[in-house]
N, C-alpha and C positions, 0 to 999 in steps of 0.2 A: 504493500500500500504506500502511495505517495501522497503528500499533503500539498494542496494548491491554494494559493491566495489569489483572489480576484477582486478587482475594483469594478463595481457595477453602478449604473444609474437607473432610476425609474421614475415614472410619472405616477405619483401616489394617489391621484384622483380616482383611480379605479380599484383601489385596494382598501381593505379594512385593517391597514397597518402592515408592518413588516412581519411580526411574529405569527407563526402558524396557528390557526384556529380550526376547530373541527368542521364547521359548516361554512365559514366565510372565505372569500378570496383574499389571500395574503401574498406578499412578496416571497417569503420563505417557502410557503406552500407551492408556489409556481416554480421556484428554483429546484425544490426537491422532486417535484413532479417531472421536470425536464431531465434531471439526473437519473431518475428511475427509468425513464425511457431509454436513455443512453446506455444504462447498465443492465438492460434487459430485465427490468422489474426488481432489481436489487435495491433496497432502500439505502440511500446515502444521506447522512445528516449534514445540514448546512448550518454553520455558526456565523452569526453576523457581529459586527463591532458594537451594535446596539439596536434597540427597537425604534422604529418611527411609528407615529400614530396614523390613523386613517386620514388620508388626504395630504399627508406630508411627503415631500419629494426628496430624492437623493441624487446628487451629482457624483459623489465619491464615497458611497457606502463600501465597506470592505467585508468580504466573507471568506471563509475557508471551508474546505471539505477534503475528505480522503477518497482516493480512487485506486483500484487495482489495474485500471486500463492503461495500456501503453500508447497513449496519444501524445504526439509531440507538443511541447508546451505552447508553441506559437499557434497551434491549431485549436486549442481549447476554446478561445472566444468564439470562433466560427462555429464549432460543434454545438456549443451552448446556445448561441444566438439563433441558429436555425431551428432550435427546438423550443425556445422560450417565446412567450407572447410579445407583441410589438411594444408593450409599455415597460419592458425591462431590457436593458442592454448590458452585456458584459464588455467592459472597455479594455481590460487587460487581464492577463493571468501569469502567475509565476510560481515556480516550484520553491517551497520553503521547507525549513527544518520541521521534523515531526512534532516538535513541542511548540510550534507557533500557534498562537490563539488570537483570532481577530478581535475579541472583546477584552480578554484579560491582559493583553500586551499593548493595548492602545494607551498612549500617554497624553493624548489631547485630541480635540475635535474643533472643526470650524463649521459654524452654521451661518446661513444667510437668510435674511427675511425681507420680503418685498412688500411694499405698501404703495398704493396709488391713491391720490387725493382729489381726483377730478370729481366734480359735482355729480356727474351721471355715471352709472355703472357701465363698465365695458364688458359685454358678454364673452369676449375672447380672453379676458383675464380672470374670469370668475374662479377658475380652478388653480391659478398660478400666481396671484398677487392679492393681497388683502385690501379691500376697498374701505377707505376711511375718508369720507367726503367733507373734510374740515380743513380750514387754514391752520397750518402748524407754525409755531414759533421754533424754528430750527436752532436758534441760539440757546434757548432754554433746554432743548433736547440734548444738545452738545454738553451743556453744563451738567445735566443730570447723569449722562453716561459716565462721566469721570468718577462718580461716586461708586459705581459698580466695580471698577477696576481693583485688582488685588484679591486677597484671600478673605472670604467672609463666610458666615453661616447663612445660606440662602433659603432658610425655612420659609420666609415671607414670600419667596418667589418660586415655590414649587407646589405641585398638586397635593391635596390631602391624601391622595392615594400613594404617595411616595413611601416606599418601604425600606429604603437603605438606612443603615444606622447613623452614618455621618452625612450631614448636609453641608459640610464645608467644601467649597470649591474655589478655585483661583481663576479669575478672568484676566487674560493678558491683553486683550484688545476688544474694544467696542468702537466701531466707526460707522459712517454711512457716506454714500455717494448719492448724487441726485441726477436722474435722467428724465428731463421734462417734468411730468407730474408724478413720477415714481421715485421712491426712496428705496435704496438697497442697503440694509444694515448688515454688518459683519460682526460676528461674535467668535472669539477664539479663547478657549480655556482648556484646563486639564480634564474637565469632565462636566457634564450637565445633568441636573436633576430632571425628574419627570415634569414636563411643561415649563421648565425654567426659562427658556428663550421666549416662549410665547407670553409668559406672564411679565417678564421684563419689558417686552415689546408693548404690551397693553398699558403698562405703567408709563413708558416713555411717550406713548401717544396721548395719554391723559396730561402729561406735563406739557407737551406741545400744544395742546388745546387750552391750557390754562387752568385745568381742573386740579392739578397738583403742582407744587413748586419744586424746583430742582433740589432745594435745601432740605426737603422732607425725606429724601432718599436715605441718608444715613440713619434717621430715626426708624424708618420702615424696616431697614435691614436689622437694626439692633433689637427691635421688638419681637422679631420672629413670629409674626402674625400674618397669615395669608390674607386676612380680611382687609389689611391696610394697603396692600398693593393693588394695582389696576386689574382690570378684567383680563382673562386669557384671550389673547389675539387668536384669530382663526388659523386652522392648520394649513390652508391653501397657500399662504405666503412663505412657509418655512421649507428650507432646503438643507439637508445634511451635505455640506460641501466637500469636506476633507477629513480624513482620520490620520492622526500622526502616530508614528512608531519610532522607537529608538533607532 
């Protein structure tokens, strides 16, 4: 058996998340279904760097799996892509050590979040960018973003469903660029809690709209109270962009 690491991208709008579920269509489910066809009905387990929710997209999700097949490494993307549905693409594949693990060995991730602020909804963006039809104070958003940088307990900015024991994470970068009426936010950190990026985004949008002040962010972090942060922004604007390894 050899272990393979793949970088994949997918359009999350047609999936009930990444993780396999008994009755729903998921990214992991489609990957394992494709590998089962390739391996003549042998079940091959796929491990991902992390889960994404229903409607969340990925540009650089990382997976690994073991296979006994003697397929040249450069052929694996083609073999998989001819079997997978059109909303998943294997971008690259490489042979890795037997102890490589896509999730346990990840040392950081980058997410991006897209928001467009036009007054009227764009039907072509409805699955790929979050619609927030309000004028935003970008200077206030920039000021608020700085308070998130560094190492903090992000209890106020994660879902109540979060089950991990430690909610301390380090954010190395939060920034945004503007393209016409669309803002693209970038988040880089050593790890992210359940719904963390979407709750930070919801909070930043409230700051931009004047409903919260940038100076409130340290207090919200310190209080460790989910109710003090903003609403959870929609899944359609979120993209898992890159996973980092040593």
